[in-house]
N, C-alpha and C positions, 0 to 999 in steps of 0.2 A: 290212337288217342293223341291229340296234339299236345305238345309240351310248351307251356308258357314260361319263358325265361324272365325271371324277376330282374328289374333294373338294379344295378349295383348302387347301393347308397353310399354317398360320399359325405363324410362328416365335415361340417363347416370348419374353416380354419380358426374362427373365433372360439368355438367350443374346444377345439384341439389345443389351442394356446392356453385356454383357461384351465384345462386339465393339467397341463404341464406346469402351470403357475400355482397349483394347489400346494399349500404349505402344510407339512406334517412332520413333527419331530422338532428338535432344536434347530434354530436358525440364527444367523448373524443379524445385525441391525436391519430392520425393514423401515424404510422411510416413506412417509405419506406426502401427498402433494401439499397439504397445509403446513408441513414442517414437523408434524408429530413423528415420534420414533418408538419402535418396539423391538426389544431384543429378548428372545427366550424361546419357549416351547410352543408348538402348534399342534392342533388336531383337526383335520378336515377344514383347513383354512381358517380356523378360529384359534384365538389365544387360549392355550390349555396347558396347565402345569405351572412351572416357575417362569417368571418373566418380569421385565421392567418396561414401563410405559412412560414416555415423556409427552406431555401436552404443551406444545410450544406457546400457544396463545394464552392459555391459563397459567403458564409458568409453574406447572406442578409435575411431580414425578411419583409414580407408584411402583413399588417393588414388592413382589410377593406371589401369592397363589392366584391362578386363574382357572375358570371352568366354563367352557363353551363361549368364550369371548367376554366373560364378565369376571370381575374381581370376586373371588370366592375362596375362603380359607383365612390364612393369616397374611397380613401385609402392612407396609408402612407407606404413608402419604407425606410427601414433603413439598414445601412451597418456596419459591425463590425469594430471598430477602433482598430488597432493592438496595439497601445500604451496604450489607456485607458482600453482595454479589455471589451468594452461595445458597444452596438449598438447605432449608431448616425443616426438620420433621415436625409435622403438626398432628399426625395421628399414627398410632401403632396399636394394632389389635385385630379383631375378627371382622370378616366380611361375608356377606351372603347376597347373591343376586345383585352385585354391584353396589351394595349399601352396607353401612356399618352394622354389625350384628355380633352379639355376644359381649365378651369382655374387651375393653379397649381404653386407651388414654388419648384424649384430645387436648392440644395446647392452643388455647385461644390467644394467648400473649405470653411473654416471658414470665409473668407473675400470675397468670390465670390458667387453670387447667381442670379437666374433669377426668376422673378415673373410676370406671365402673361398667355397668351393663348398658348395652345398646339394643335397640330394636327398630329396624327399618330406618336407619340413619338418624334416630332420635334417642336421647337419653331416657331409658326406661328400665326399671328394676332398681337395684341397689347401687349407689354410687356416691362419690365424694367430689365436691366442687370447691375449688379455691378461687375467690374473686380478686380482681385487681385492687379493690379497696381494703383488702385484708380480711374480709368476711369468709367464713368457712361453713359449708353445709354438708352433712353426711346423713344419708337416709334413702328413702324410696323416691323414685321418679316415675313420671308417666308423660310421654310425649313432650319431653324437654321442660317439664315443670315439676316442682316439688309436689309429691302426691303420696300420702300415706304417713307412716311414722318417720320423723326426722329431727335432727338436731342442728340448729343454726347458731353459730358462735360469731358474734360481731367483733369487729376490730378492737373495740374498747373493752372487750371481755364479757359484756352482757350476752345472754344466751336464751334461746327458746327451745324447749323440749316438748314435743307433742305431735298432733296430727295436722296434716296439710291436705288441701284439695285445690287443684288448678293453680298451684303456685302461691296460695294464700293460706294463712293459719285458719283452720276450720276444725271445730270440735274441741276436745279437752286438751289443755296444754299448760305448761309452766313457763313463765318468763322471769329470769333471774336478773334483776337490776343490781349487779354487783358493785357498780360505781356508787350507787346510793344506799346499798345495804338493804334492799327490799326484794320480796318475792311475791309475784302474782300467780295464782293458780285458779283456773276457771275455764269458762267456755268462750270460744271465739267463733265469729261469723265473718267470713271474707276478710280476714286480717284485722278485725276490730274486736277488742275484748268486750264482751257483753255482760257477763255476770261471773263473779268469783270473789276470792278473798285476797287481801294484801296484808302481808306480815313483814316484820323486820327479819332480815336474813343477812348475817355477817355485817351488821351495821358498825361494829367496832373496828373492822378491818377495811371498811369502804373508803375510797379516795375522797368522795364528796358525800358524806352522810347527810341525811335529812336533819333539820334543826331539832325536831322533836320526834321521839319514838311514836309509833302508831298505838293509839289506845286500844284496849281490849274491847271486843264487841260482846255486849251482854244479851245475847239471844239464847233462849232456852234450847232451841233446836236449829242450829245453823245449817246442818246438813240438809234438813227438810226444805228450808228456804232456797238453798242453792239447787237442789234437785228439781224443785218446782219451777225455778227460773230457767234452768237448762231445758226442761221439757217444753216450756213455752217457746224458747228460741228455736228449738228443733222443729216444732210445729210451724212456727212462722217461716223458717227457712224452707221447709218442704212446700209450704203454700206459695211462697214467693217464686220458687222455681217453676211452678205450674201456672201461676197467674201473673208473673213478672211484677211483683210489688216493688216499687222503688225503695232504695235503702233508707232514704230519709223518712219514709212512712214507717218502716220497721223501727227506726230509732225513736220516733215520736210515740209509737206504741209501747216501747220499752220504758220511756220516761213516765208513762201513765200507769205502769204496773205497780200495784201496792207492795 
């Protein structure tokens, strides 16, 4: 029986060099052609474990955990300050699949920051935001917007406590006009107060109190009137979301309500 000798397979040099170049375990700084740098741990030629990445063009540095080439775990992100010529931390917290996830703090500016929960690179969950103008919000978020229960304290001391949707006051809430000594409690639609009650609240201690106190309303059943008005606006809101009724039309309907 004849014996067929198989030809000897020779591995290409390119593949041989690529195998030798595979990175695994801790390495010194690895430089990319575009100027980026990475120093840390590798697994199967991917960043995995602890490491620090410098993006030269974006002028940003990440230090923390990696998994299969992506930021995953806990890490800090810093950006180069053009005036100070040094890297300033802009985010510290959790990461997942190269995006902010879990608890973390992001610094928008020296006087504005957010501390709370993240989901897929967006503020979602419970968190506190301090704005540049001095306003503060603490409560629930969804996709970078106030959504759910929350407290907004303005720089002048006035505050809103209640429900939010898509970044606007929606539903039941209280607005404390502490500078004028008044309190509004009622129902809101897309940031506009639709129906409720206004009473004097801390008028004696207010910085700019109203000239005259609010007179008492002589309705036999105030609660029934408010409940009926709230039910009307809820119905109008649900109808507008399905038929896209303009806001001015809703306002005119409100004015004609007895």
